[in-house]
C-alpha positions in Angstrom: -10.7 16.3 12.1 -11.4 14.5 15.4 -8.6 13.4 17.5 -9.4 9.7 17.1 -9.4 10.0 13.3 -6.1 11.8 13.4 -4.6 9.1 15.6 -5.7 6.3 13.2 -4.3 8.3 10.2 -1.0 8.9 12.0 -0.8 5.1 13.0 -1.4 4.2 9.3 1.7 6.1 8.4 0.6 7.5 4.9 4.1 8.2 3.9 4.7 4.4 3.7 1.8 3.7 1.4 3.9 4.2 -1.7 5.5 0.9 -0.7 2.0 -0.6 -1.7 1.0 1.6 -4.5 4.2 1.5 -6.7 4.5 -2.3 -6.9 0.8 -2.5 -7.8 1.1 0.0 -10.6 4.4 -1.6 -11.9 2.7 -5.0 -12.0 -0.3 -3.5 -13.9 2.0 -1.9 -16.3 4.0 -5.1 -16.8 0.7 -7.1 -17.4 -0.4 -4.5 -19.9 3.0 -4.7 -21.7 2.8 -8.4 -21.7 -0.7 -8.3 -23.1 0.4 -6.0 -25.9 3.6 -7.9 -26.5 2.1 -11.3 -26.7 -0.5 -10.6 -29.5 0.2 -10.3 -33.2 -1.1 -7.9 -34.4 -1.2 -5.9 -31.2 -4.7 -5.5 -29.8 -6.4 -2.2 -29.5 -5.6 -0.4 -26.2 -9.2 -0.9 -24.9 -9.0 -4.6 -25.7 -5.7 -5.0 -23.8 -7.2 -3.4 -20.7 -10.3 -5.7 -20.9 -8.0 -8.6 -21.0 -6.3 -7.7 -17.8 -9.6 -8.2 -15.8 -9.9 -4.8 -14.3 -11.7 -6.2 -11.3 -8.4 -7.9 -10.3 -6.5 -4.8 -10.6 -9.1 -2.8 -8.8 -9.1 -5.2 -6.1 -5.2 -5.4 -5.8 -4.6 -1.8 -5.0 -6.9 -1.6 -2.0 -5.8 -5.0 -0.8 -2.1 -3.9 -1.0 -2.9 -0.6 0.9 -4.7 -2.5 3.6 -1.8 -5.0 4.0 0.7 -2.0 4.2 -1.5 -0.3 6.9 -1.9 -3.5 8.8 1.8 -4.0 8.7 2.4 -0.6 10.1 0.0 -1.1 12.9 1.5 -4.5 13.9 5.0 -3.0 13.7 3.9 -0.2 16.1 2.3 -2.5 18.6 5.3 -5.0 18.7 7.9 -2.2 18.8 6.0 -0.8 21.8 5.7 -4.2 23.5 9.5 -4.8 23.0 10.4 -1.4 24.4 12.0 -0.2 21.1 9.8 2.9 20.9 10.9 5.1 23.8 11.1 8.8 24.3 14.7 8.7 23.1 13.8 7.2 19.8 14.5 9.5 16.8 12.1 10.0 13.9 8.4 10.5 13.7 6.2 9.9 16.7 4.6 6.4 16.9 1.0 6.3 18.1 1.5 3.6 20.7 4.5 5.3 22.1 2.7 8.6 22.3 -0.2 6.9 24.2 
């Protein structure tokens, strides 16, 4: 892996991406439950999924991930500008702090 790609991956902070994935999956599960619970008799599983507009779900996850990565990048830049990310800072190395 090139140094540039490694730097971008480190800046994206992959450990924080669960903050985007979990709410998207929970929202999908609640929508599926709502679809099943609102019909009498309950629709077949495949029919319930088709009612959820899979294109929206398929778009929500990448959008949530990109929002989280963007938030991480902006947070790094602003912390560096304010001087919050110094050598004395504890925790994982921030990309802007490391240069």
